[in-house]
N, C-alpha and C positions, 0 to 999 in steps of 0.2 A: 826705242827698244829698252827693254827691262835691263837695269843696272843693279847688281847686287851690292848691298850696303854693308853686309857683315861677312867677316871672313868665316868660311865653312869650318867644321870640326874636322881635322886631318890627323886624328890620333892613332888610327889603324888602318890595316890594308882594306878593310870593308868600307870605312869612310872614303878612302881614296877612289877605290873603284866605283862607289856610288857617284862620286863627283864627276868622274870620267864618263860614265855610262849612263848617268841619269838622263833620261829623255825616252819618250815612248818608242821612237823609232831607231835609236842608235845601234842596238845590238843587231837588229834585222839589217841596217844599212852595212854594217861591217861584214855580216855574213854574205849579203848579195854582192858586195864588192869582191870578196873573197871568191864567190862563184863565178865572176867574171863580168857582172853587170856594172860597167864602169860609167856609163853616160848618164847624166841627171835625168833624161827622159826615160832611160831604161829602169832606173831606180823608182821613178814616179809609177811606171806601169806595174813594178812588183809590189808597190805599197800604195794602192790607189785610194785608200782612206786618209792618207796624209796629204796635207796641202803642200803645194810647191814651196811656199815660204817657209813652212816648219821644217821641211826636208832640208832646205837650204841652210837654215839656221843650225840644225843639227850636223849637217855635213861640215859647216865652218867650225863648229865646236870640236868635231873629231879631228879636224885639221889642226886646230889650235893645240890639241892635246897630242900631236904628232902620231896619231894612229893611221891617218891616211894623208895622201899628198894629192893635190890638184895639179894637173897638167892642162895648160891652156895652149891650144894649137893656133898659130898665126894664120888663120884662114877666115874667109868671110862666107857665111856667118860663122862666128867664133865656135870652136869645138872645145869641149872640156871633158876630161876623163879623170876619174879618181882611181887610185890604187892604194893598196895597203903598204904601210911601212913594215920595216922588220919588227918594230914595237907593236904595230897592229896585228901583224901575223901571229905574234906570240899570244894573242887573245883567242885565236880561232879554236884551239883545243878546249879552252874553258867554255866558249859559247857552245861548242859541239856537245860537251857533257851536260850542260844546262838544257840543251834541246833534247838529249836523250832521256833526261830525267822527266821532262814535260811529257814526252811521248809515252814513257812507261806509266805515268800518273794521269794520263789525258782524261779519262772518264771522270775520276774523282775531282780533279781540278775544274772540269767544265761544269759539273754539277754544282760545286761550291760557288763558282763565279756567277752562274746563272741565278742561283738562289737569291742573290742580292737584289735582283731586279723585280719591280712589282708585277710585271706581266710575264714572269719566267714561264708560266705554263704554256704560253703561246709560242715560246722559242724552241726551235727544233735543234737539239744538240746532235749535230751530224759529225760523227768521228772521221768521216771520209774527207773532210775539208783540209785544204793545205793551210799551214800556219804561215 
């Protein structure tokens, strides 16, 4: 597994939040756990583009940052559930505001993102899709 060799810059709140939430799926994982999707298989279904390995890595990092807790039930086969800590719950209003901003600027953001891809003319920008 990748091991960091340099200490990250932690000079301001944006640096800190970047360190904690850096990862393609972390914000969505926090949101889905908040919505009640607590089992790893449920989270995998909610984020099908992510590999199980990547989700596990990001869940472990969220746990290390004390945003979520993992509960392992002593049954066979093992049952695992995740829940937000109080610290993790404090991020939900922030994530909600970011999501609202994304919804408000959805058309512009999609057009700007799609423009980067060489075959963007072939891509259908569907505003009805779930994020």
